C-alpha positions, 0 to 999 in steps of 0.5 A: 419339879424334882430337885436334888437334895443338897445341904444348905449353905451353912453346912458346906463342910460336914465337919463343922466350920471351915478351918479359917472361918470363911463362909460360903458368902465370903467366897469370890463371886466367880467361885460362888457362881461355880458352886451354885451352878453345880448339877447336883443342885436342883431349882428348889435348892437354888430358890432356897439358897437365894432366900438366905441372905442378900449376897446369895440373892444377888448371886441367884438373880433371875437374869444371872448365870446361875438360873441360866445354867439351871435352865440349860441343865434341865432343858438343853435343847431349848437354848437354840431359841435364845439368839440374844441372852442379854436381858432374859429372865432365866428364872421366869423362863424356867417357871414358864417351861416348868408350867408348860410341862405340867400343862402338857402332862395334864392334857396328855393324861386326859386324852386316853379317857376322852378318846379311847373309843374313837379317833381324836377329832378335830376339836379334840386339840382345842385345849392345845390351840389356846395354850397360854405358854410358848408352843416350843415349851409345850413341844419340848415336854411332849418330846421328853415324854416320847423319849422316856426310857424303857417300856413304860408310859406307852399310853402317854407316849401314844397320845403325846405323839398324836398331839405333837403330830398335830402341833407340828402339822399346824405349824407347817401348814402356816409355813406352806401358806406363807410360802404360797403367798410369796412372789414366784421368784422367791418360791424355792423349789427345794423349800417347797419339797421340804415343806411337803416332806415335813408335813408328811413326816412331822415327827422326823427331824427335817429342816430346810437348813440341813437339807440345803447343807447336803445340797451344798455339799453335792454342789461343792463336789461338782465344783471340784470336778468342774475345776479339773475340766476348766479352772477358770469356769465362772461357776467356781467364783465365790458368787456363782449362782447369783448370776446366770451363765449366758454361754451355752458351752459353759452351761454344758460343762456344768451339767456334765460335771453334775452328771459325773458327780450325781450319777457316777460318783454318788450313784444316784438313780431312779428307783425303778424297782420300788417306784411306788414307795412314798420315800421316793417323794420325800427330799430328805429320803432322796438324799439319804437313799440316793434314789427317787422318782422323776419329780424329786430327782428333778427338784434336786438336779434343778437346785444344784444347777441354779446354784452353779449359774445354770437356769433349768425349768420344770416341765410337767410332762405326762407320766414322767417329770422333766426339766428343760434347758434353753438352747435358743433365745431366752424365754423362747416359746418354741419347744424345739429351742430347748433340750429336755433333761431326764433326772430320773434317767441319769441326766440324759438330754432329750429332744422333743421326739425322744421325750415322746419315745420316753412315754410311748405316745405323742403329746401336744406342745402345751406339755412342754411348757414351764410350770410354777413352783405351786404346780410342781408341789401340786404334782408332788402331792398328787403322787402321794395322793395316788400312793395313799389310794393304792392300799387300805392300810392305816399307813395308807389312810394317814398318807391320804389324809396328809396329802389331802390336807396339803392339796386343799391348803393349795386349792381349798375350793377343789370340789373333787378333793373336798369330796374325797376328804369327806368320803375318807373321814366317813369311811374311817368313821371319824370326825363326823362334825368335820364331814358335815362342814366339808359337805356344806362347803361342797354344796355351796361351791357346786350345787350339782353335787346335792345327790352325793352330798345328801347321801353322806349327810344323811348317814353322817347324821345317823352316825352322830345320833348313834354316838349320842345313844351310847351310854358307856363302854361295854364291860366284859366279865370273864366270870360271866357264863356266856364267856366260859369258852374264852381261853385267852386274855388281853395282853398276851403275846400270841402266834397265829398257827396258820400265818405265823404272825406275832400279835397281842390280844387287845379284845375278844368276843365269845363268838364272831361278831362280824357280818355275814359278808365278812364271814363268807369272804374270810371263809370262816365256816371252813374252820373246825368251830366256824364262827361259833367260837371266841374271836380276838382283836389283835394288834399284829407286828406288821402294823395291821389289826386283825380279828382271829379265831381262837382255834388259830391262835397259840401262846408265843414261845418267844414273846417279844414287843409288838411294833404296832403304832396303836400299842399305846392306845390299849397298853401302858407297859410291856413287861418283857413277856406280856403287856399291861392294859391301860386304865381304859382297856382294863375298865372294859375287861376288868378280870382279864389282867389277873388271868394274864398274870396267872397264864404268864406265870404258868407258861413262862415260869421257866423263862424270863420271869 
């Protein structure tokens, strides 16, 4: 704990005793507290001051203003957790937060050594799950690490981010399960959408309160429009929304005002040009970008309508989510007693026949029925699952993992999605013990899956055995004769001659180590030196990882940071021209960093350095 150096109480004035003989302890209590709350004093200073005499010990009492101010100055964001500050021992809280910070730093520092060569496994977070400190203290220290200024501490930031991601997702899953256990009339569609949003974006500042405030702001705009049309409309009353409006014409006025505000004033619209962007499914992004897909816009539309006293119901229509508005007797089972609303299509009101025109084919009556909040969430998560399957990128795999977690939180015994999760982890080569647990669960649920389960079990066990046989990291010395043709070194910012992308080297092989199929598919034999030349593992600015031939790489004349999510896994710092390997990468390439420094000095001597 760093403490600001300051003179002790006996040296308050540099010139010796004060003119009138008054000492620090003779000052009025409020003035004494004001001095002790000065931000140049550190916690260690306050601790020493409180040991000097009874008067100062009382001024620095654990539950007093001095320690509260010390806590506030050090960790201002934590005060929101204290709704009632009376009786709080701020000294004990300060100690607890300080110790939580030390524990967080210890755990973060250990992750690089433990998990450099693999994804952090499920049980890798076991230390965190058994913490003896409040989780919000631990999270706050992780945020402090992530918010460190400058280009240093990249490895700490990388693992702090992973730990924070895990902690927040675990908490959100608990909230989701609590939400699903409530009676259906207490399951807000908006809250469900926020939970999905939070789980897929755990590091973003998303909360129900702020999303609700934005929805309330739109609702107020609708009321203003409604007031110009009908100053005595019941939706303008202070308790509007608590009681549903029975008259269809008054409901129609609300919907017309909503369409005016949402689609004419605020310019909300369905995102036809970029329909398969995952941002369309996240409610906070829908509010920011004012665009989405049918289901996300329907949740927004339905929520505003209910706040204004109009009951709309979600309809799980195939290919295009809709809302329905009752025109007949409430609770009617006749699909022709409803008007259907397309929130994606600017709130257009449709008949049954027009709904079929919308998707281009006839559907049975069951598809016009109302669905529960859980079924709405199932469809939202299903959309994200399909997006995750569309591409084979790290971002897509993460989305697929997150959406599978959400789906299985709602339907834990769904064999199809359990098998998809097992295959995903197997494909990525991560968490083999978790794969075995999933497969065992599948076999218990559905013995007919024994063929697929047996295949995956066999290959997963082989993977575990191979991992046990690994004796340690492979170390590559540049001075080794077989590496004499390797020209570039780790940490250098390069440019691909053919494709023009910027990248940083984080590994190399003296020749192409990929299999024959990869070499054929990538047309490696068309290169001048074919596969018989050094190949480099590079992190690319677009977030991908590639394996590039030496003849295709050149020094980057304008080196800059590479915005890759895994940069901190391999590097500890960006100097402005090149990256410094972290401890684990340097163990594997012990002679590279010296060459990197020499190369940088030679290539960029007239530049930044």
